[in-house]
N, C-alpha and C positions, 0 to 999 in steps of 0.2 A: 374684929376689934376696930374701934373708931379711929385709932391712930394709923396713918398710912405712911410708908417710907418709899414705896415704889409702885409703879403701875405697869400692867401688861399692855402692850401696844393694842390700840383700838378702844381702850377704856377711857371714859371721861376723866381727866386728871386735874383740870383747873377751870376756874371761871373768873371773868373780870367784867367790869362795868365801865362803859364809856359814857360820860355825863358832862353836861355843860358846866355845872358848878360842883367841882370835886369836893370842896370843903363841906358844902351843905350835904352832899351825899354821904360822906364819911360820918358826919354827925348823925344823920338819919339812921343809917345801918348800925352804928355803934349803939344808939339808943334802943333800937329794935332787937338786936341780937347779942349785945354785950361785947362787941368787937373792940379791939384797940387798933387805932389807925391814925396815921399822920401822913400829910403830903410828903412824897419822897424827895430825894435830893435832885438837884439840877441834872447831874450826869445820867440819871435814869428817866429824864423827862418829867419828873415829879410823880412818877408812878407810885401809888400807895399800896403797900402790902398790909392787908387787914389780917389780924391775928386773933385767936381765941385760945386761952390757956397756953399762950406762947407758941402756938402752932399756926402756920399760914392757912387761911381759909378762903381768901378771895383777894382780887386786886381791883383797883379803881384808878381811872385816869381821866384827865380833862379831854373833852372832845375837841379835836382840831379840824377845822375846815380845810379841805384840800383846795388848791388854787383853782378858782373858777367854779367851785362846787359849793353847795349849801352845807350846813353842819350835818355831821353823820347822825343817824338815829340814836336815841338814848336806849341802850339795850344791854342785857347780860349776854356774854358770849361763852359758849361751852367749848373747851379745848380737849382734843383727844390725844392721848399719848402715841408717839411714833418712835420707832427705833431709828429711823433715818428720814428726816423731814423732806429732803429732796426727792427721795424715792416715793414718799407719800404724795408729794405735789404732783409728780408725774402720773401716779395712779389716779388721782382725782381728775386730772385732765383727760386721761384715757377713758374714764368712766362717764364723761360728759359733764363734769363739774367745771366751775370757773375759779381760778386762783385770783383772788382780789388783791392780796398783799403777798408778794413772792417771799420765798424763804429768806429769813434774815437772822443774823446772830443777835442774841440779847446778852451782851457782855459775855461773861463766862458761865452764865446760868443755863443756857440752852439755845435751841433754834426754833423759830416759829413761822407759821404762815396763817393766813386767813383765806377762806374759800367759801363758795356757795355751791350747794348741790344743784342738780338740774332743775329742781322746782323752785329754787330761790332761797332756801333756808341757809343762813350764814353760820359758819362754825370755824373754830380754830384748830390748829395742830401744834403740838408741843413735843419737841425732842429734848428730853432732859439731859443736862450735863451736870451743872452744879446745883440745880434745883429740880426736884422731882414733881412738885405740884402741891395740891391740897394735902395738908398734913393731918387734918382732923375732919372726919365725915360722920354722917349718920347719928348725930346727937344734936340736942337743941342748939340752934344758932349756927348750924353748919349745913353744907350741901348734903342732900340725901338722894336726889334723883334728877336725871336729865331726860327730857322728853321731846321727841320730834313730833310736831303737828304739821301734817302735809296734805296736799291736794291729790296726790297719787301715791297710794301706799306701795303698790307693786314696783313702780319706777324708783321710789325712794329706797325700798328694800334692796333692789338690785344694785343701786349706786353704792350704798354703804357697805354692802358685801364685797364689792369689787375694790372700792377705794380704801376702806378701813378694816375689812375682815369681820364686819359685824353680821351675825346671823339673825334673821327675823323669824319669829315663830309665834303663833297665837298664845296669849297668856291665859292660863287656866283660870276660870272663874270670872273673867273680864271680857265679855263679848265685844268684839270689834277692836280690842286692844292687843298690841303685839309687843313681845319682849325682844330686846336687842341683847345679844350675848356674844361673848368672846370665849371660845373653847368651852362652851357649855355653861359659862357663868354669866348670869344676867347682869348687865351694866347700865341699862336704860330702857326706855319705852318708845313706842311709836303708835300714833293714832291718826286717823283722818281728821282734818279740821272739822269741828262740830258744825252741824247745820245751825243756821241762825247767827253765825258769827258775821260781823260786818264785812262786806266785800273787800274793804281796804286792809284787812288782817292777812298778811302774807304767810306762807309756810315759814315756820320758825322753830328754833330750839328753845324750850322753856326750862328754867332751873327751879327746883323745889328746895326750900329750906325747911329743916325740921324745927318744930316748936313744941313746947309742952302743952299749949292750949291754943288751938287755931282761932277760936272766937276772940280770945283776949288779944292775940297778936294782930288779927285783922282790925279790931277796934283801935289798936294803937297806931297801925298804919294810917287809918282814917283821921285819928286825932292829930297826927303829926303832918297832915297835909297831903297824904297819899289818897288813893282811890281804891275802894273795894269793887272789883269788877264782877266777882261772883262770890256771894256770901258763903260762909262755911257750910259745908254739906258732908255727909258721910258717904264713903265709898269703900271698896274692898280693902284698901291699904291703910285707911285711917280717915281722919276728918281734915278736909282740904278747903282752902280759899284761894282764889285767884285775885291778885292785887297789882297795883302800880305804885311805884314810889312817887314822891312829890314832883320829880322831874320827868315822869312818864315811862320809866323802865318797868315792864311787866315781870312778875315772878309769882311763884306759888308758895303757899305755906301749908305744911302738913304736920298734924299731930299723929304720928304713926301708931297703928295698933301694936300692942306688945307682940313680940315674936313668940310663936307657940313652941 
């Protein structure tokens, strides 16, 4: 079912966007996916909760420069559910990862941290208290897939197994692609960074949004000031396009094949 009320630890459970112009980003994604979104209240730092059909589907916040540092990259961040954020933080460090933002309380909603795996891919961890995460998935306008693109598949697989309990196995029918699973349930994917990618593209987590028509959605991204990095193409799971929003955050669009 597309509605979700809880997540098993290790499962991607939330995504959010850090962006220079929050209002412009909210307008862009609302127009693309039909979201409802407003800049949040001051007590939450203006953090915007984006909803579809009354369910939370993503967050967005204004990028804040740290003292002495440049602005952070404009990116979507994937968060993984944790039963205990501090224990997960310690597991990340033991496995060779780097905790970038230590465990912090987010009002009475939960606890979070941000980390990087040993290859440099950044991700978040969310321990739900009053807020479990994305409430609607796998339907048009919502998150449908989270994918790690990495320079060392074996090292990445070992890290996520130790830090988050994610098992990596070859995906049937997709040569060179690996499924990430929790207790036998596939929750994401892993693949080597494609040959021919610009050298400045680092290991990263990529979010996929479901759409009804990938060609139409990619054209809309372009018309609204975004960039189509890879035009729509057919693959095992559906028709996919890799794009960037007008402020440079990459994400993927997929019109999934009907489930058999």
